[in-house]
C-alpha positions in Angstrom: 33.9 68.3 -12.9 32.8 65.4 -15.1 30.6 65.6 -18.1 28.9 62.6 -19.5 28.3 61.8 -23.3 25.1 63.7 -23.3 26.6 66.8 -21.7 25.2 66.3 -18.3 27.5 67.4 -15.4 28.2 64.4 -13.2 28.9 64.4 -9.4 30.0 61.6 -7.3 28.3 60.2 -4.2 29.4 57.3 -1.8 27.1 54.6 -1.1 27.5 52.2 1.7 26.4 48.6 1.1 26.9 45.2 2.8 29.9 43.3 1.6 27.6 40.4 0.7 25.6 42.5 -1.6 28.8 44.0 -3.2 30.2 40.4 -3.7 26.8 39.5 -5.5 27.1 42.5 -7.6 30.6 41.9 -8.6 29.7 38.1 -9.4 26.9 39.3 -11.7 29.0 41.9 -13.3 26.5 44.6 -12.6 27.6 48.2 -13.0 26.4 50.1 -10.1 26.6 53.7 -11.6 24.1 52.9 -14.4 22.0 51.0 -12.2 21.7 53.5 -9.5 21.2 56.3 -12.2 18.5 54.3 -13.9 16.6 53.6 -10.5 16.8 57.3 -9.4 15.5 58.2 -12.9 12.6 55.8 -12.5 11.9 57.1 -9.0 11.7 60.7 -10.0 9.8 59.8 -13.1 12.6 61.1 -15.5 13.1 59.5 -19.0 16.4 57.6 -19.3 18.8 59.1 -21.9 21.4 56.5 -21.2 19.9 53.3 -22.4 17.2 51.5 -24.3 14.4 49.7 -22.8 16.2 46.5 -23.3 19.2 47.8 -21.4 16.8 48.8 -18.5 15.3 45.4 -18.5 18.6 43.7 -18.4 19.5 45.9 -15.3 16.2 45.1 -13.7 16.7 41.3 -14.2 20.1 41.5 -12.9 19.1 43.3 -9.9 16.3 40.9 -9.2 18.8 38.1 -9.5 21.3 39.9 -7.1 18.6 40.5 -4.5 17.6 36.9 -4.7 21.2 35.8 -4.2 21.4 38.2 -1.3 18.4 36.6 0.3 19.8 33.0 -0.2 23.1 34.2 1.2 21.3 35.7 4.3 19.3 32.5 4.8 22.4 30.4 4.6 24.2 32.7 7.0 21.4 32.4 9.4 21.3 28.7 9.0 25.1 28.6 9.8 24.4 30.8 12.9 21.7 28.5 14.0 24.0 25.4 13.5 26.8 27.2 15.5 24.4 28.0 18.3 23.2 24.3 18.4 26.8 23.1 18.5 27.5 25.7 21.5 24.3 24.4 23.2 25.5 20.8 22.9 29.0 21.5 24.1 27.4 23.2 27.1 25.2 20.3 27.7 28.2 18.0 27.5 30.1 20.0 29.9 27.4 20.2 32.4 26.8 16.5 32.1 30.6 16.0 32.7 30.5 18.3 35.7 27.5 16.2 37.1 29.3 13.0 36.4 32.5 14.3 38.3 30.4 15.4 41.1 28.7 12.0 41.3 32.0 10.3 41.2 33.5 12.7 43.9 30.4 11.9 46.1 30.6 8.3 45.6 34.3 8.3 46.4 33.9 10.4 49.5 31.4 8.0 50.7 33.6 5.0 50.1 36.9 6.7 51.3 35.5 8.8 54.0 38.2 10.6 56.2 40.8 8.1 55.0 41.7 9.7 51.8 45.3 10.1 52.6 45.6 6.2 53.2 44.3 5.7 49.7 47.2 7.7 48.0 49.2 4.5 47.7 46.5 2.9 45.6 46.7 5.5 42.9 48.3 4.2 39.8 51.3 6.7 39.8 52.1 5.7 43.4 51.8 1.8 42.7 54.4 1.3 40.0 54.7 -2.5 40.7 51.0 -3.1 41.1 51.1 -4.2 44.7 47.7 -2.5 45.4 46.0 -3.4 42.0 43.2 -5.2 43.8 42.3 -2.3 46.1 42.5 0.0 43.1 40.0 -2.4 41.1 37.7 -2.6 44.2 37.7 1.0 44.6 36.8 1.6 41.0 34.1 -1.1 41.1 32.7 0.5 44.3 32.4 3.9 42.7 30.9 2.3 39.5 28.2 0.8 41.7 27.5 4.0 43.6 27.2 5.7 40.4 25.1 3.2 38.7 27.2 3.1 35.7 30.7 1.9 34.5 33.2 4.7 35.6 36.5 5.1 33.8 39.4 4.5 36.3 41.1 7.8 34.9 37.9 9.6 36.4 38.3 7.9 39.7 41.9 8.6 39.8 41.4 12.4 39.0 38.6 12.5 41.8 40.8 10.7 44.3 43.8 12.9 43.7 41.6 16.0 44.4 40.2 14.3 47.6 43.7 13.4 48.7 45.0 16.9 48.0 42.0 18.4 50.0 42.7 16.2 52.9 46.3 17.1 53.1 
């Protein structure tokens, strides 16, 4: 059992608060026990024995400042979440665009190569160490670029051709 300086018996209760609020309370140096005690005394209409009006006013100002900081922290957190959502949306859009591009390249390559995919295995850069088929490779990349309507990276064509060769084998 605990007794305060005024002879009142004290009992402890646990209050669960969000970490962000507790961080603000600690940053402001606010003592929670007197603050809660004062707020409950005001709520129940009891006269505070533990502090002057000046002390209560300081507590009230500190509480308002803490709540304002909490609102700012929540707004900042929500803004960060929205930025993360936007980043995820952008990554999904990029991934979908890349998939569409790969599909276009594969379709263009299928149109050019047709059923002769196995014959084009030799023009792949890894299968042409001496550059004997470089003209065929350049022509293939240029043909795919024309069919796609935009410049296509030879590495993208090589990846699509490898998949096509593997599927035909």
